[in-house]
All heavy atoms as a GROMACS GRO file, in nm:
protein
  453
    1MET      N    1  12.790  34.250  -7.915
    1MET     CA    2  12.799  34.291  -7.776
    1MET      C    3  12.883  34.188  -7.700
    1MET      O    4  12.865  34.069  -7.715
    1MET     CB    5  12.659  34.303  -7.716
    1MET     CG    6  12.662  34.340  -7.569
    1MET     SD    7  12.497  34.358  -7.503
    1MET     CE    8  12.493  34.534  -7.491
    2ALA      N    9  12.976  34.235  -7.618
    2ALA     CA   10  13.064  34.146  -7.543
    2ALA      C   11  12.991  34.091  -7.421
    2ALA      O   12  12.913  34.160  -7.357
    2ALA     CB   13  13.188  34.222  -7.497
    3THR      N   14  13.017  33.965  -7.392
    3THR     CA   15  12.960  33.903  -7.273
    3THR      C   16  13.061  33.911  -7.160
    3THR      O   17  13.177  33.947  -7.180
    3THR     CB   18  12.923  33.756  -7.301
    3THR    OG1   19  13.042  33.686  -7.337
    3THR    CG2   20  12.821  33.745  -7.412
    4VAL      N   21  13.020  33.875  -7.042
    4VAL     CA   22  13.108  33.878  -6.926
    4VAL      C   23  13.227  33.787  -6.953
    4VAL      O   24  13.213  33.674  -6.997
    4VAL     CB   25  13.032  33.831  -6.799
    4VAL    CG1   26  13.128  33.820  -6.682
    4VAL    CG2   27  12.919  33.926  -6.768
    5GLY      N   28  13.347  33.839  -6.928
    5GLY     CA   29  13.468  33.762  -6.948
    5GLY      C   30  13.522  33.766  -7.090
    5GLY      O   31  13.632  33.721  -7.116
    6GLU      N   32  13.447  33.822  -7.182
    6GLU     CA   33  13.492  33.831  -7.320
    6GLU      C   34  13.566  33.962  -7.340
    6GLU      O   35  13.522  34.067  -7.296
    6GLU     CB   36  13.371  33.824  -7.414
    6GLU     CG   37  13.408  33.823  -7.561
    6GLU     CD   38  13.286  33.814  -7.650
    6GLU    OE1   39  13.185  33.755  -7.606
    6GLU    OE2   40  13.291  33.867  -7.760
    7VAL      N   41  13.680  33.955  -7.405
    7VAL     CA   42  13.761  34.074  -7.428
    7VAL      C   43  13.743  34.118  -7.572
    7VAL      O   44  13.751  34.038  -7.663
    7VAL     CB   45  13.911  34.044  -7.401
    7VAL    CG1   46  13.995  34.166  -7.431
    7VAL    CG2   47  13.931  33.998  -7.258
    8THR      N   48  13.717  34.246  -7.590
    8THR     CA   49  13.705  34.299  -7.725
    8THR      C   50  13.827  34.386  -7.753
    8THR      O   51  13.872  34.461  -7.666
    8THR     CB   52  13.577  34.382  -7.743
    8THR    OG1   53  13.576  34.486  -7.647
    8THR    CG2   54  13.453  34.296  -7.728
    9LYS      N   55  13.882  34.375  -7.871
    9LYS     CA   56  13.999  34.451  -7.911
    9LYS      C   57  13.953  34.578  -7.979
    9LYS      O   58  13.883  34.574  -8.078
    9LYS     CB   59  14.084  34.366  -8.006
    9LYS     CG   60  14.217  34.425  -8.037
    9LYS     CD   61  14.314  34.394  -7.927
    9LYS     CE   62  14.453  34.434  -7.973
    9LYS     NZ   63  14.552  34.409  -7.875
   10LYS      N   64  13.989  34.691  -7.923
   10LYS     CA   65  13.949  34.820  -7.978
   10LYS      C   66  14.075  34.893  -8.024
   10LYS      O   67  14.177  34.890  -7.956
   10LYS     CB   68  13.878  34.900  -7.869
   10LYS     CG   69  13.816  35.027  -7.917
   10LYS     CD   70  13.738  35.093  -7.805
   10LYS     CE   71  13.673  35.220  -7.854
   10LYS     NZ   72  13.600  35.287  -7.748
   11ALA      N   73  14.068  34.957  -8.139
   11ALA     CA   74  14.183  35.030  -8.191
   11ALA      C   75  14.217  35.146  -8.098
   11ALA      O   76  14.128  35.215  -8.047
   11ALA     CB   77  14.153  35.082  -8.331
   12SER      N   78  14.346  35.167  -8.077
   12SER     CA   79  14.388  35.279  -7.994
   12SER      C   80  14.367  35.409  -8.069
   12SER      O   81  14.349  35.411  -8.191
   12SER     CB   82  14.536  35.264  -7.957
   12SER     OG   83  14.617  35.287  -8.072
   13SER      N   84  14.374  35.518  -7.997
   13SER     CA   85  14.356  35.648  -8.062
   13SER      C   86  14.466  35.672  -8.166
   13SER      O   87  14.440  35.731  -8.270
   13SER     CB   88  14.353  35.761  -7.959
   13SER     OG   89  14.474  35.766  -7.887
   14LEU      N   90  14.587  35.625  -8.137
   14LEU     CA   91  14.695  35.640  -8.235
   14LEU      C   92  14.667  35.559  -8.361
   14LEU      O   93  14.687  35.607  -8.472
   14LEU     CB   94  14.830  35.599  -8.174
   14LEU     CG   95  14.950  35.606  -8.269
   14LEU    CD1   96  14.967  35.748  -8.325
   14LEU    CD2   97  15.076  35.561  -8.199
   15GLN      N   98  14.619  35.436  -8.344
   15GLN     CA   99  14.586  35.352  -8.460
   15GLN      C  100  14.478  35.419  -8.546
   15GLN      O  101  14.486  35.418  -8.668
   15GLN     CB  102  14.540  35.214  -8.416
   15GLN     CG  103  14.652  35.129  -8.360
   15GLN     CD  104  14.602  35.003  -8.295
   15GLN    OE1  105  14.498  35.004  -8.228
   15GLN    NE2  106  14.674  34.895  -8.312
   16ARG      N  107  14.381  35.480  -8.482
   16ARG     CA  108  14.275  35.549  -8.558
   16ARG      C  109  14.331  35.670  -8.631
   16ARG      O  110  14.296  35.697  -8.745
   16ARG     CB  111  14.161  35.589  -8.464
   16ARG     CG  112  14.079  35.470  -8.414
   16ARG     CD  113  13.951  35.513  -8.343
   16ARG     NE  114  13.974  35.601  -8.228
   16ARG     CZ  115  13.995  35.559  -8.103
   16ARG    NH1  116  13.993  35.429  -8.076
   16ARG    NH2  117  14.014  35.645  -8.005
   17ARG      N  118  14.422  35.744  -8.567
   17ARG     CA  119  14.483  35.861  -8.631
   17ARG      C  120  14.571  35.820  -8.749
   17ARG      O  121  14.571  35.888  -8.852
   17ARG     CB  122  14.564  35.940  -8.530
   17ARG     CG  123  14.476  36.011  -8.427
   17ARG     CD  124  14.555  36.091  -8.327
   17ARG     NE  125  14.624  36.198  -8.395
   17ARG     CZ  126  14.736  36.254  -8.351
   17ARG    NH1  127  14.790  36.214  -8.238
   17ARG    NH2  128  14.793  36.352  -8.418
   18ILE      N  129  14.644  35.709  -8.736
   18ILE     CA  130  14.726  35.659  -8.846
   18ILE      C  131  14.636  35.621  -8.963
   18ILE      O  132  14.663  35.658  -9.077
   18ILE     CB  133  14.812  35.538  -8.801
   18ILE    CG1  134  14.920  35.584  -8.703
   18ILE    CG2  135  14.874  35.468  -8.922
   18ILE    CD1  136  14.993  35.471  -8.633
   19ALA      N  137  14.527  35.549  -8.935
   19ALA     CA  138  14.434  35.506  -9.040
   19ALA      C  139  14.371  35.626  -9.111
   19ALA      O  140  14.346  35.622  -9.232
   19ALA     CB  141  14.326  35.417  -8.981
   20ALA      N  142  14.349  35.735  -9.036
   20ALA     CA  143  14.286  35.854  -9.094
   20ALA      C  144  14.388  35.943  -9.164
   20ALA      O  145  14.352  36.046  -9.221
   20ALA     CB  146  14.215  35.933  -8.984
   21GLY      N  147  14.516  35.906  -9.160
   21GLY     CA  148  14.620  35.985  -9.225
   21GLY      C  149  14.662  36.107  -9.144
   21GLY      O  150  14.727  36.197  -9.197
   22LYS      N  151  14.627  36.111  -9.016
   22LYS     CA  152  14.660  36.226  -8.931
   22LYS      C  153  14.784  36.201  -8.846
   22LYS      O  154  14.827  36.289  -8.773
   22LYS     CB  155  14.541  36.259  -8.840
   22LYS     CG  156  14.419  36.305  -8.917
   22LYS     CD  157  14.307  36.339  -8.824
   22LYS     CE  158  14.185  36.385  -8.902
   22LYS     NZ  159  14.072  36.413  -8.814
   23ALA      N  160  14.841  36.081  -8.853
   23ALA     CA  161  14.963  36.048  -8.780
   23ALA      C  162  15.039  35.943  -8.860
   23ALA      O  163  14.982  35.871  -8.941
   23ALA     CB  164  14.929  35.994  -8.641
   24GLU      N  165  15.168  35.936  -8.836
   24GLU     CA  166  15.252  35.838  -8.906
   24GLU      C  167  15.288  35.725  -8.811
   24GLU      O  168  15.309  35.747  -8.692
   24GLU     CB  169  15.380  35.906  -8.954
   24GLU     CG  170  15.357  36.014  -9.056
   24GLU     CD  171  15.486  36.082  -9.098
   24GLU    OE1  172  15.594  36.029  -9.069
   24GLU    OE2  173  15.477  36.189  -9.158
   25PRO      N  174  15.298  35.602  -8.865
   25PRO     CA  175  15.345  35.492  -8.780
   25PRO      C  176  15.491  35.516  -8.741
   25PRO      O  177  15.559  35.599  -8.803
   25PRO     CB  178  15.332  35.369  -8.870
   25PRO     CG  179  15.312  35.420  -9.009
   25PRO     CD  180  15.266  35.561  -8.999
   26ILE      N  181  15.538  35.447  -8.639
   26ILE     CA  182  15.675  35.470  -8.593
   26ILE      C  183  15.776  35.424  -8.699
   26ILE      O  184  15.751  35.329  -8.774
   26ILE     CB  185  15.704  35.404  -8.456
   26ILE    CG1  186  15.697  35.252  -8.463
   26ILE    CG2  187  15.611  35.458  -8.350
   26ILE    CD1  188  15.740  35.184  -8.334
   27SER      N  189  15.890  35.490  -8.701
   27SER     CA  190  15.995  35.458  -8.798
   27SER      C  191  16.077  35.339  -8.749
   27SER      O  192  16.066  35.297  -8.633
   27SER     CB  193  16.086  35.580  -8.816
   27SER     OG  194  16.161  35.602  -8.696
   28ASP      N  195  16.163  35.289  -8.837
   28ASP     CA  196  16.252  35.179  -8.798
   28ASP      C  197  16.345  35.223  -8.685
   28ASP      O  198  16.375  35.146  -8.594
   28ASP     CB  199  16.334  35.131  -8.918
   28ASP     CG  200  16.250  35.058  -9.020
   28ASP    OD1  201  16.140  35.011  -8.986
   28ASP    OD2  202  16.294  35.049  -9.137
   29ARG      N  203  16.389  35.348  -8.690
   29ARG     CA  204  16.477  35.400  -8.585
   29ARG      C  205  16.403  35.404  -8.452
   29ARG      O  206  16.457  35.365  -8.348
   29ARG     CB  207  16.526  35.539  -8.624
   29ARG     CG  208  16.615  35.600  -8.520
   29ARG     CD  209  16.678  35.730  -8.571
   29ARG     NE  210  16.763  35.785  -8.468
   29ARG     CZ  211  16.746  35.906  -8.414
   29ARG    NH1  212  16.650  35.984  -8.456
   29ARG    NH2  213  16.826  35.948  -8.320
   30GLU      N  214  16.279  35.453  -8.453
   30GLU     CA  215  16.200  35.458  -8.330
   30GLU      C  216  16.172  35.318  -8.278
   30GLU      O  217  16.173  35.295  -8.156
   30GLU     CB  218  16.069  35.532  -8.356
   30GLU     CG  219  16.088  35.680  -8.381
   30GLU     CD  220  15.965  35.748  -8.436
   30GLU    OE1  221  15.892  35.686  -8.517
   30GLU    OE2  222  15.942  35.864  -8.399
   31ARG      N  223  16.147  35.223  -8.368
   31ARG     CA  224  16.122  35.084  -8.328
   31ARG      C  225  16.246  35.026  -8.260
   31ARG      O  226  16.237  34.956  -8.158
   31ARG     CB  227  16.084  35.001  -8.451
   31ARG     CG  228  16.021  34.869  -8.418
   31ARG     CD  229  15.972  34.797  -8.542
   31ARG     NE  230  15.896  34.879  -8.635
   31ARG     CZ  231  15.767  34.909  -8.623
   31ARG    NH1  232  15.699  34.863  -8.521
   31ARG    NH2  233  15.707  34.984  -8.712
   32ALA      N  234  16.366  35.057  -8.313
   32ALA     CA  235  16.491  35.010  -8.253
   32ALA      C  236  16.512  35.073  -8.115
   32ALA      O  237  16.557  35.005  -8.022
   32ALA     CB  238  16.609  35.043  -8.345
   33GLN      N  239  16.479  35.201  -8.103
   33GLN     CA  240  16.491  35.268  -7.973
   33GLN      C  241  16.397  35.204  -7.871
   33GLN      O  242  16.435  35.184  -7.755
   33GLN     CB  243  16.459  35.416  -7.986
   33GLN     CG  244  16.565  35.494  -8.060
   33GLN     CD  245  16.524  35.637  -8.086
   33GLN    OE1  246  16.406  35.667  -8.101
   33GLN    NE2  247  16.622  35.726  -8.093
   34LEU      N  248  16.276  35.171  -7.913
   34LEU     CA  249  16.180  35.106  -7.824
   34LEU      C  250  16.233  34.971  -7.778
   34LEU      O  251  16.225  34.937  -7.659
   34LEU     CB  252  16.046  35.089  -7.895
   34LEU     CG  253  15.938  35.015  -7.817
   34LEU    CD1  254  15.905  35.086  -7.686
   34LEU    CD2  255  15.813  34.999  -7.902
   35GLN      N  256  16.290  34.894  -7.871
   35GLN     CA  257  16.345  34.763  -7.835
   35GLN      C  258  16.458  34.778  -7.733
   35GLN      O  259  16.467  34.702  -7.637
   35GLN     CB  260  16.396  34.691  -7.961
   35GLN     CG  261  16.448  34.553  -7.934
   35GLN     CD  262  16.342  34.460  -7.876
   35GLN    OE1  263  16.224  34.473  -7.906
   35GLN    NE2  264  16.383  34.368  -7.793
   36GLU      N  265  16.543  34.879  -7.752
   36GLU     CA  266  16.653  34.903  -7.659
   36GLU      C  267  16.599  34.940  -7.521
   36GLU      O  268  16.647  34.891  -7.419
   36GLU     CB  269  16.742  35.014  -7.713
   36GLU     CG  270  16.865  35.038  -7.628
   36GLU     CD  271  16.956  35.144  -7.686
   36GLU    OE1  272  16.952  35.167  -7.808
   36GLU    OE2  273  17.032  35.203  -7.608
   37LEU      N  274  16.497  35.025  -7.518
   37LEU     CA  275  16.436  35.062  -7.390
   37LEU      C  276  16.376  34.942  -7.319
   37LEU      O  277  16.388  34.926  -7.197
   37LEU     CB  278  16.328  35.168  -7.411
   37LEU     CG  279  16.377  35.309  -7.443
   37LEU    CD1  280  16.261  35.398  -7.484
   37LEU    CD2  281  16.450  35.368  -7.324
   38ARG      N  282  16.309  34.854  -7.396
   38ARG     CA  283  16.252  34.732  -7.337
   38ARG      C  284  16.361  34.644  -7.277
   38ARG      O  285  16.344  34.588  -7.169
   38ARG     CB  286  16.172  34.653  -7.441
   38ARG     CG  287  16.039  34.714  -7.471
   38ARG     CD  288  15.962  34.625  -7.570
   38ARG     NE  289  15.830  34.676  -7.593
   38ARG     CZ  290  15.725  34.652  -7.515
   38ARG    NH1  291  15.737  34.575  -7.411
   38ARG    NH2  292  15.608  34.703  -7.543
   39GLN      N  293  16.474  34.630  -7.347
   39GLN     CA  294  16.584  34.548  -7.297
   39GLN      C  295  16.641  34.605  -7.167
   39GLN      O  296  16.670  34.531  -7.073
   39GLN     CB  297  16.694  34.536  -7.403
   39GLN     CG  298  16.652  34.451  -7.521
   39GLN     CD  299  16.751  34.456  -7.635
   39GLN    OE1  300  16.848  34.531  -7.632
   39GLN    NE2  301  16.725  34.376  -7.737
   40VAL      N  302  16.655  34.737  -7.160
   40VAL     CA  303  16.704  34.802  -7.038
   40VAL      C  304  16.606  34.776  -6.924
   40VAL      O  305  16.645  34.744  -6.812
   40VAL     CB  306  16.725  34.954  -7.061
   40VAL    CG1  307  16.747  35.026  -6.930
   40VAL    CG2  308  16.840  34.977  -7.157
   41TYR      N  309  16.476  34.789  -6.953
   41TYR     CA  310  16.373  34.767  -6.851
   41TYR      C  311  16.379  34.624  -6.797
   41TYR      O  312  16.374  34.602  -6.676
   41TYR     CB  313  16.234  34.796  -6.911
   41TYR     CG  314  16.122  34.795  -6.810
   41TYR    CD1  315  16.077  34.912  -6.752
   41TYR    CD2  316  16.060  34.675  -6.772
   41TYR    CE1  317  15.974  34.912  -6.660
   41TYR    CE2  318  15.958  34.674  -6.679
   41TYR     CZ  319  15.916  34.792  -6.624
   41TYR     OH  320  15.815  34.790  -6.532
   42VAL      N  321  16.391  34.526  -6.888
   42VAL     CA  322  16.396  34.386  -6.845
   42VAL      C  323  16.520  34.360  -6.761
   42VAL      O  324  16.514  34.292  -6.658
   42VAL     CB  325  16.390  34.291  -6.967
   42VAL    CG1  326  16.422  34.148  -6.928
   42VAL    CG2  327  16.254  34.299  -7.034
   43ARG      N  328  16.635  34.417  -6.802
   43ARG     CA  329  16.757  34.399  -6.723
   43ARG      C  330  16.741  34.461  -6.584
   43ARG      O  331  16.787  34.406  -6.484
   43ARG     CB  332  16.877  34.462  -6.794
   43ARG     CG  333  16.935  34.379  -6.904
   43ARG     CD  334  17.074  34.425  -6.945
   43ARG     NE  335  17.081  34.566  -6.982
   43ARG     CZ  336  17.064  34.614  -7.104
   43ARG    NH1  337  17.035  34.533  -7.204
   43ARG    NH2  338  17.074  34.743  -7.128
   44ARG      N  339  16.675  34.574  -6.578
   44ARG     CA  340  16.662  34.644  -6.450
   44ARG      C  341  16.556  34.583  -6.358
   44ARG      O  342  16.576  34.570  -6.238
   44ARG     CB  343  16.629  34.791  -6.476
   44ARG     CG  344  16.626  34.873  -6.351
   44ARG     CD  345  16.622  35.020  -6.382
   44ARG     NE  346  16.626  35.095  -6.257
   44ARG     CZ  347  16.617  35.224  -6.250
   44ARG    NH1  348  16.608  35.296  -6.359
   44ARG    NH2  349  16.620  35.285  -6.134
   45PHE      N  350  16.441  34.547  -6.416
   45PHE     CA  351  16.328  34.502  -6.334
   45PHE      C  352  16.298  34.353  -6.348
   45PHE      O  353  16.214  34.300  -6.275
   45PHE     CB  354  16.202  34.583  -6.367
   45PHE     CG  355  16.219  34.730  -6.339
   45PHE    CD1  356  16.233  34.820  -6.443
   45PHE    CD2  357  16.224  34.778  -6.209
   45PHE    CE1  358  16.250  34.955  -6.418
   45PHE    CE2  359  16.241  34.914  -6.183
   45PHE     CZ  360  16.254  35.002  -6.288
   46GLY      N  361  16.359  34.285  -6.445
   46GLY     CA  362  16.343  34.141  -6.458
   46GLY      C  363  16.213  34.095  -6.521
   46GLY      O  364  16.176  33.979  -6.508
   47LYS      N  365  16.139  34.186  -6.586
   47LYS     CA  366  16.015  34.147  -6.652
   47LYS      C  367  15.984  34.244  -6.764
   47LYS      O  368  16.039  34.354  -6.768
   47LYS     CB  369  15.899  34.143  -6.552
   47LYS     CG  370  15.867  34.277  -6.489
   47LYS     CD  371  15.753  34.268  -6.392
   47LYS     CE  372  15.727  34.406  -6.330
   47LYS     NZ  373  15.614  34.405  -6.242
   48GLU      N  374  15.895  34.203  -6.852
   48GLU     CA  375  15.852  34.289  -6.962
   48GLU      C  376  15.770  34.404  -6.906
   48GLU      O  377  15.693  34.387  -6.811
   48GLU     CB  378  15.765  34.210  -7.061
   48GLU     CG  379  15.844  34.122  -7.156
   48GLU     CD  380  15.921  34.202  -7.259
   48GLU    OE1  381  15.874  34.305  -7.308
   48GLU    OE2  382  16.032  34.159  -7.290
   49PRO      N  383  15.780  34.524  -6.964
   49PRO     CA  384  15.703  34.637  -6.912
   49PRO      C  385  15.552  34.617  -6.924
   49PRO      O  386  15.477  34.671  -6.844
   49PRO     CB  387  15.748  34.756  -6.998
   49PRO     CG  388  15.836  34.701  -7.103
   49PRO     CD  389  15.869  34.561  -7.070
   50ASP      N  390  15.507  34.538  -7.020
   50ASP     CA  391  15.364  34.515  -7.038
   50ASP      C  392  15.313  34.394  -6.961
   50ASP      O  393  15.195  34.362  -6.969
   50ASP     CB  394  15.331  34.497  -7.187
   50ASP     CG  395  15.359  34.624  -7.266
   50ASP    OD1  396  15.353  34.734  -7.207
   50ASP    OD2  397  15.388  34.613  -7.385
   51ALA      N  398  15.402  34.325  -6.889
   51ALA     CA  399  15.361  34.204  -6.818
   51ALA      C  400  15.258  34.238  -6.710
   51ALA      O  401  15.274  34.333  -6.634
   51ALA     CB  402  15.482  34.138  -6.754
   52ARG      N  403  15.153  34.162  -6.709
   52ARG     CA  404  15.047  34.182  -6.610
   52ARG      C  405  15.075  34.093  -6.490
   52ARG      O  406  15.126  33.982  -6.504
   52ARG     CB  407  14.910  34.143  -6.669
   52ARG     CG  408  14.873  34.220  -6.791
   52ARG     CD  409  14.833  34.363  -6.755
   52ARG     NE  410  14.784  34.433  -6.870
   52ARG     CZ  411  14.838  34.543  -6.918
   52ARG    NH1  412  14.940  34.597  -6.859
   52ARG    NH2  413  14.788  34.602  -7.024
   53PRO      N  414  15.043  34.140  -6.370
   53PRO     CA  415  15.063  34.055  -6.253
   53PRO      C  416  14.980  33.927  -6.262
   53PRO      O  417  14.865  33.931  -6.308
   53PRO     CB  418  15.018  34.141  -6.135
   53PRO     CG  419  14.975  34.272  -6.190
   53PRO     CD  420  14.988  34.269  -6.339
   54VAL      N  421  15.038  33.818  -6.220
   54VAL     CA  422  14.968  33.690  -6.225
   54VAL      C  423  14.895  33.671  -6.092
   54VAL      O  424  14.951  33.690  -5.984
   54VAL     CB  425  15.068  33.575  -6.246
   54VAL    CG1  426  14.999  33.441  -6.242
   54VAL    CG2  427  15.144  33.593  -6.374
   55ALA      N  428  14.767  33.636  -6.102
   55ALA     CA  429  14.688  33.611  -5.980
   55ALA      C  430  14.741  33.488  -5.911
   55ALA      O  431  14.760  33.383  -5.972
   55ALA     CB  432  14.541  33.593  -6.016
   56LYS      N  433  14.768  33.501  -5.783
   56LYS     CA  434  14.820  33.388  -5.705
   56LYS      C  435  14.703  33.313  -5.644
   56LYS      O  436  14.615  33.373  -5.581
   56LYS     CB  437  14.915  33.437  -5.597
   56LYS     CG  438  15.039  33.500  -5.654
   56LYS     CD  439  15.132  33.547  -5.545
   56LYS     CE  440  15.254  33.612  -5.606
   56LYS     NZ  441  15.347  33.658  -5.505
   57THR      N  442  14.703  33.183  -5.663
   57THR     CA  443  14.598  33.099  -5.603
   57THR      C  444  14.658  33.018  -5.490
   57THR      O  445  14.774  32.982  -5.492
   57THR     CB  446  14.535  33.005  -5.708
   57THR    OG1  447  14.638  32.926  -5.765
   57THR    CG2  448  14.465  33.086  -5.818
   58ALA      N  449  14.578  32.989  -5.392
   58ALA     CA  450  14.626  32.915  -5.274
   58ALA      C  451  14.639  32.768  -5.301
   58ALA      O  452  14.590  32.709  -5.386
   58ALA     CB  453  14.530  32.936  -5.157
   0.00000   0.00000   0.00000
């Protein structure tokens, strides 16, 4: 059981489907496309798409 402030890593629904043989992992081509999209996003917005906002302290 997780305590307050403890983060537990849970498999995504896609990861579970891949493990069950109901979905395929992404191909090398799809991985390259994802990388290209991330680069475009960083050039446009100046940060990673998954970047979380940093809490500002006084």
